Residue, then its C-alpha position, 0 to 999 in steps of 0.5 A: m504514524t507517517a505511513h498510516a497518514l500517507l496511506q489514508r490519503q489513498d492517492r498515487a502520491g501517498l502510495a508511491l512514498v510508502a512504496s519507496a520506503l517499503a522497498v528499503a525498509d528493514p524487517h521491523h519497519a516493514d512490519w510497521i508499514h504492513t500494519a499501517l496498510r491493514d489499518a488503512f484498507t481493512v474496512y472498504a473493499d472498493e478502497r483496497d481495490a483502488a489502491m491495488r490498481i494504483c500499486e499495479e501502475l506504480a509497479h512499472d515506475p522507472d524508480e526501482h524503489v517505487a516499483r519494488g515497494a509497490r509490488r510488495l504493497n500490492e501483495g499486502l493489499a491482496r491478503i487483506d480481507c475487507v469487512l465491507h464489499p460492494a453490493 
């Protein structure tokens, strides 16, 4: 629930916190985070794409947990086939 709320913010701070958690998550918690990721970014492709851009920036963060988690988030975002795409 917390990961979902942070992802729904769709901002750098929320994505960074979730990325940091994902970097150290066990497989069970990582599954929950990826479920929250799909729930937050399945509808609008432009929102998913904006989150991917933020994750690309975070992948170069000096905090290794944030950087590693951001790369994993970006991989998860890339696998999402959104319902609505820009015209």
